[in-house]
Phi, psi and omega in degrees: 000148175255135181288149168237158184300329180292312182297314178301323177296315179294313171321306185298324184274340171311137174269146171312313181302331178273343179261330176311312183298324179294322172302308185298313178297326180288314184282318182295321174301338181251016179079013173261170181256159170290342171286334175284323179298317179293324176291330171294319182289325179285325172309311194282312196252334179101359188266121174282170179315317173306308182294323183297322179293329183287316174303321184290315174305313183279355179054049184280147178284161177305328185294307177306304181310310181285330172304311182285339183283152175253091185290134181308140187294340172263010179304329178287003176270000178273119182226169174125184174253131183227130176051033173088000192237133172282113184314309191287352169266353177291125185279322182290113180314304177303315177294322181295320181293318173303322186287320176311311184296311185299320183293316179301310176307312179309307185294318171308311175305325189274357173098001181299150178287160189285329176302317183284324177298325178271017169049041187293122178258114184265000000 
């Protein structure tokens, strides 16, 4: 799939508060916990559960969410296809970061171990 400016704009304007409940539902339906989800999000962004609650209450957009994030140094190891897009081919930085998060949530829901999801390098 080819990303478009319109798609990137839609992604930027999405609020974290509108997507987070879907992440929770997805992982819980597959037997994972909100604590694991929050651990994955914290690994990627540096935001703990307290900050996530603030972002949800403030209804911040993904654009603001990722502007404030400190992406993990191993985030570039997140590869594969999510939502029809090959992550490593996404040119728009914000869209790529959102897809990183989507991919990690997907891996959690599919039962991958946290060590693999968090790209632990030994």
